[in-house]
N, C-alpha and C positions, 0 to 999 in steps of 0.2 A: 286259435281262431279259425272259423270256417265261414265261408259265404253260403247263404241259403237263398234259393230262388224258387219261383213257381210261375206257371202260366195256366190259364184256364180259358177254354173256348167261350166266346160270347153267349152262346145259347144256355150256358150253365151259370152265368153271372146271377148274383142276387139270391142264391139258394143256400148260402152259408158253407158251401163246399170248400172254398179256398181257406178261410180261417180255421176250420176244423182240421183240414188235412195238414196245414202248416203247423198247427199246434201239435198234432200227432208226430209229424216228422221231427219237430224240435225236441219233443220228449224222447224219441228214439235216439236222436243224435247225442243228447246228454247222457242217456242210459248206456249206450253201447260204445261210445267213444269218449276220449279224454278232453273234449273241447271245454274250455272255460267260457267261451264267447261265440255266439253266432251273430252274423250280421247280414243285412240286406240293403241294397242301394235301390232307390226309387227315383225316377225322373220327376222333376218338380211339378209337372202338370198331372201326375197320376194319383189323384186323390183317393180313388177306389183302392189302389194297392196300399196306400198309407193306412187306410181303415182296416184292410186285411191284416196287416202287420200288428196294428194296435189291438185288434180283437184277439190275436194269438199271443198277446203278452209282450210284444216288442215295444221298445221306447225309442223315440227320436233322440239321437245323440248329437248329430251335427248336420249342418248344411255344407255341402261341398260346392263352393262357388265355381261355376263353369267347369264342373267335374265330369260332365258327360257330353257326348256328341251323338245325336240321333237324327236321322233323316235330314242331314245337312245343317243342323242347328246345334250350336253350343248352348248348353243349358245347365242350370244348377241341378244337383241331386241331393236327396235326403238320405242320410245314413241311419238306419234303424238297427238296434242291437237287443239281444236278450242274453243275459248272463246265466251261467249255471247257478241253480239255487244253492244258497249256502248250506254246507254240511252234506252235500251229495257228492258222490264219486262214481264214475263208471267202473272203477276197480273194486267196488264193494268195500271200500275202506271207510 
């Protein structure tokens, strides 16, 4: 399992850059490393980041109740995952 994350400056929002780049990084991670699972955590109020993950093929797996602390506030977080496609291996097997 590996954690994946991203950040994009506001002037570049809404151009499809984040989902495309996340999808490419995900494919590279599965191709070049032996990860079975990639995961990302999103603060409950960050709907845009949830959409980025969903567009890149990630699925919501869990709500982490009071799982994060940001700017002095305890909040829930969403755990998104993407699993290695069946029948693929970074080892060429």
